N, C-alpha and C positions, 0 to 999 in steps of 0.2 A: 354452383355458387350464385346466389341471387344478389345483384349489386344495386338494388333499388335504394337510392339515396346513400349509396356507399355502405349499406349495412350488409354484413355477411350473414347468410343463413347457415347456421351450424347444424341444423336439423336436415337430414337428407330427405325426409318426408315433406311433401309440399304442404301438408296440413299442419299448421303450427299450434292448433288447439291443444295438443298434448304436450307442448313444450313448456315446462315449468319456468324456464328462464325468460320467457317472452315478456311477462309483466313484473318480473322481479326488479325492484328499484336499484339493486346493485348489479344488474346485468350489464355486460359490456355493450350489447346492442342498444339498450335503453340509454346508456351514457353517451354513446355515439349519436343517437337520435336527438337527445337533449342538446348536444353540441351543435349538430346541424340546425336544429330549431333556433338556437341562439344566433348562429351565423346568418340564417335567413332573416331573422328579426332585425339584426344589425343592418343587413343590406336593405331591407325595406325602410328602416328609419333613414338611412343615408339617401336612398332614392327619394323619399318624401321631402327631405331637406333640399335636395337638388331641384325637385319639381317646384317647390315653393319659391326658390330663388329664380328659376326660369319664369314662373308665373309673375313674380314681382317685376322682373325686367320687361316682360311683355306689357304689363299694365303701364309702366313708366313710358315705354315707347309709344303706346297707344295714346296716352294723355298728351304727350309731347306733340305727336302728329295732329291730334285734335286741336290743340292750342294754335298751332301754325295754320291749320285750315280755318279756324274761326277768325284769326287775324286777317287772313286773305279775304274772307267773306265780309268782314267789317270794312276793310279798305275798299272793296268793290261796291258795297252799299253807299259808302261815303262819296265815291266817284259818281255813282248813279244819282244820288241826291243833288250833287253839284250840277250834273247835266240837266236834271229836271228844273232846277232853279234857274239856270241859264236859259233854258227853253222858255220858261215862264216870263222871264225878263224880255226876251226877244218878242214874244207874242204881245206883251203889254206895249212895247215900243211901236210895233207895227199897227196895233189897234188904235193907238192914240194919234196916228198920223192923219 
């Protein structure tokens, strides 16, 4: 018995070319194959939905981390500008003496 995808081979001969039921739309094997195909398609749709959800969460986390990083960079730039401004003021005071 061949159990590929759970389909039973009712023909003892390994060559199915002579099996008239192989392509018969009312064949039990074809019905099983269609059922398995439907199940696989449902699983793929479900997986696609889950991957989209995970991808959406990753995007949100990335953007959140990016915003935090940019706020940190902005604060650091502000501090550096203040330090430069203080340095300029000190240079001007010492030059005017």
